[in-house]
C-alpha positions in Angstrom: -2.3 -23.3 15.5 -5.2 -21.8 13.5 -7.6 -18.9 14.1 -11.2 -18.6 13.2 -11.5 -16.6 9.9 -14.4 -14.5 11.2 -12.6 -13.6 14.4 -9.6 -12.5 12.5 -11.5 -10.5 9.8 -13.7 -8.8 12.4 -10.5 -7.7 14.1 -9.1 -6.4 10.8 -12.3 -4.5 10.0 -12.1 -2.7 13.3 -8.4 -2.1 13.4 -8.3 -0.7 9.8 -11.7 1.0 10.1 -12.7 -0.4 6.7 -16.4 0.7 7.2 -15.4 4.3 8.0 -12.5 5.1 5.7 -13.7 6.2 2.2 -12.4 4.6 -0.9 -13.1 3.9 -4.5 -16.3 1.8 -4.9 -14.5 -1.1 -6.5 -11.9 -1.4 -3.8 -14.4 -3.4 -1.7 -12.3 -3.4 1.4 -12.6 -6.3 3.8 -13.2 -10.0 3.2 -13.6 -10.5 -0.5 -13.5 -14.3 -0.6 -14.1 -16.7 2.3 -12.6 -20.2 2.5 -14.5 -23.5 3.1 -12.8 -24.3 6.4 -13.4 -20.9 7.9 -10.0 -21.1 9.5 -6.6 -19.5 9.0 -3.3 -21.3 9.8 -1.0 -19.1 7.7 -1.0 -15.5 6.4 0.4 -14.6 3.0 0.8 -10.9 2.4 1.1 -9.4 -1.1 0.4 -6.1 -2.9 -1.9 -7.6 -5.6 -4.5 -10.3 -5.7 -3.1 -11.4 -9.1 -3.2 -14.9 -10.6 0.6 -14.9 -10.2 0.3 -14.2 -6.5 -2.5 -16.9 -5.9 -0.6 -19.5 -7.9 2.6 -18.9 -6.0 1.0 -19.8 -2.6 2.4 -23.2 -1.6 -0.1 -25.9 -1.2 0.5 -27.7 2.1 -3.1 -28.4 3.2 -3.2 -25.5 5.6 -6.0 -22.9 5.3 -4.5 -19.6 4.2 -5.5 -15.9 4.5 -4.2 -13.9 1.5 -3.9 -10.3 2.7 -3.5 -7.8 -0.1 -3.6 -4.0 -0.9 -5.2 -4.3 -4.3 -8.1 -6.8 -4.3 -9.9 -8.9 -6.7 -12.8 -6.6 -7.7 -11.3 -3.5 -9.3 -12.9 -4.3 -12.7 -16.3 -4.0 -11.1 -19.5 -6.1 -11.0 -18.6 -8.4 -13.8 -19.5 -12.0 -14.5 -17.6 -14.8 -12.8 -16.0 -15.9 -16.1 -12.5 -15.7 -17.6 -9.8 -14.3 -15.5 -12.1 -13.5 -12.6 -13.3 -17.1 -12.5 -9.8 -18.5 -12.7 -8.7 -16.5 -9.7 -11.7 -17.3 -7.6 -11.4 -21.0 -8.5 -7.8 -21.1 -7.5 -8.6 -19.5 -4.2 -11.5 -21.9 -3.4 -9.6 -25.0 -4.5 -6.8 -24.2 -2.1 -8.9 -23.1 0.9 -7.5 -19.5 0.6 -9.5 -16.6 2.0 -8.9 -13.2 0.5 -8.9 -9.9 2.5 -8.2 -6.6 0.8 -7.3 -3.2 2.4 -6.7 -0.2 0.1 -7.0 3.3 1.4 -7.6 2.1 5.0 -4.1 0.6 4.8 -2.5 3.6 3.2 -3.7 6.0 5.9 -3.4 3.7 9.0 -1.4 5.5 11.8 0.5 2.3 12.8 0.9 0.0 9.8 0.0 2.4 6.9 2.2 2.7 3.8 2.5 6.5 4.3 3.5 6.5 7.9 5.9 3.6 7.5 7.7 5.4 4.6 8.0 8.5 6.8 9.5 6.5 9.6 11.9 4.7 7.3 13.1 8.0 5.9 13.4 9.3 9.5 11.2 12.3 8.9 10.9 14.6 11.9 7.6 15.8 13.3 5.4 13.7 10.9 1.8 14.9 10.6 -1.0 14.7 8.1 -1.2 17.3 5.3 -3.6 16.3 2.5 -7.3 15.3 2.4 -9.1 12.6 0.4 -12.9 12.5 0.6 -12.8 14.2 4.0 -10.0 12.2 5.6 -6.3 12.9 6.0 -4.3 10.9 3.6 -0.7 12.3 3.2 2.1 12.4 5.7 4.6 15.3 5.8 7.8 15.6 7.9 11.2 17.3 8.0 14.7 16.1 7.1 17.2 17.6 9.4 19.8 18.3 8.1 18.4 18.8 4.6 19.4 16.1 2.1 20.5 16.6 -1.5 17.7 15.3 -3.7 19.9 12.8 -5.5 21.0 11.4 -2.1 17.3 11.1 -1.0 16.5 9.3 -4.2 19.3 6.9 -3.6 18.1 6.3 0.0 14.6 5.6 -1.3 15.8 3.2 -4.0 17.8 1.2 -1.4 14.9 1.1 1.1 12.4 -0.1 -1.5 14.6 -2.0 -3.9 13.3 0.2 -6.7 14.5 2.7 -9.3 12.9 6.0 -8.7 12.3 8.8 -11.3 13.1 12.3 -10.0 11.3 15.3 -11.4 13.6 18.1 -10.2 11.2 21.0 -9.9 12.2 22.1 -6.4 15.4 23.0 -4.5 18.6 21.0 -4.6 18.3 20.3 -0.9 15.2 18.5 0.3 13.9 19.6 3.7 10.1 19.4 3.9 8.8 16.1 2.5 5.3 14.9 1.7 4.4 11.2 1.1 1.3 9.5 -0.5 2.0 6.0 -1.6 0.7 4.5 -4.9 -0.6 6.4 -7.9 -0.9 9.9 -6.4 1.1 12.0 -8.9 -1.9 14.3 -9.3 -1.4 15.6 -5.7 1.8 17.7 -6.4 -0.3 20.9 -6.1 -1.4 19.8 -2.6 2.2 19.3 -1.6 3.1 22.8 -2.9 0.1 24.3 -1.1 1.3 22.7 2.2 4.7 24.4 1.7 6.6 21.2 0.9 9.6 21.2 -1.3 9.7 17.5 -2.1 6.9 14.9 -2.7 7.2 11.2 -2.7 4.7 8.9 -4.4 4.5 5.9 -6.7 3.7 7.2 -10.1 2.1 10.0 -12.1 0.8 10.9 -15.5 2.8 12.7 -18.2 1.4 16.2 -17.3 2.6 15.9 -13.7 6.2 16.6 -14.9 5.1 20.1 -15.7 3.2 20.3 -12.4 6.4 19.6 -10.5 8.6 22.0 -12.6 6.2 24.9 -12.6 5.1 24.5 -9.0 8.6 24.3 -7.7 8.4 20.9 -6.1 10.7 17.9 -6.4 8.6 14.9 -7.2 10.0 11.4 -6.7 8.1 8.5 -8.4 9.4 5.4 -6.6 7.0 3.0 -8.2 3.4 2.2 -7.4 4.2 -1.3 -6.3 7.4 -0.5 -4.4 5.7 2.3 -2.3 2.9 -0.1 -1.2 4.9 -3.1 0.0 5.6 -1.9 3.5 2.0 -1.8 4.7 0.9 -5.3 3.9 4.1 -6.6 5.5 3.5 -4.6 8.7 -0.1 -5.6 8.9 0.7 -9.3 8.4 3.4 -9.1 11.1 0.9 -7.4 13.4 -1.7 -10.2 12.9 1.0 -12.8 13.3 1.9 -11.4 16.7 -1.7 -11.0 17.9 -3.1 -14.4 16.7 0.1 -16.5 16.8 -0.1 -17.4 13.0 3.0 -17.5 10.8 3.2 -15.1 7.8 5.2 -14.6 4.7 5.4 -12.1 1.9 4.9 -12.8 -1.8 7.0 -10.4 -3.8 5.9 -9.9 -7.4 7.2 -6.4 -8.4 5.8 -4.9 -11.6 8.4 -2.3 -12.2 5.6 0.3 -12.3 
């Protein structure tokens, strides 16, 4: 069974609100590369539209939709040469369409990275707490009973198959937790302003160590890649159910 590419991507655009949710200009959310057949028989989910991801897609003659969080165009409006050309050529030669969803996937209330992390950690009373370009982006919730921060880190590491870095600026027991997936280490102050004692994200710059220590917040850096695997999986599974198309996940962890 195959779906019409345009029907599927129109659904994704509406479901993820890609025309409404603000993002970085080079994110270019939505369909980034169409395929020649205009059809989709299989969905491959991945975090990054890297050459490694594209080359790992098995060639069986079926038209594929590659569904990613980080798309092809982050380096801007550049010539179709070098690495950009090689990626696009590989997509076109294999009849692979490429769809990317960045912030629209992070913040989605059903299949978003942040809400899925909150559910997986069983946070009580999850609700938004931070704002990006006028929209809610973070999810906060409560651990009851409070959890020792080392135990919480171990739980996150098991959940995401990662090795987190703990910046122990807050209390030994974690109760009020904030989550923003990816590279949001610069939002520790927003977590502190929201009255949170612990903040989970993917990565942060050197100076954010002092932010955590001086603002009294435990910061947990679980890896940019690791914190953004849940959303693409959930979105692919949702599309599979709706359109009757099989899906798979390409796992290419960066360790970052």
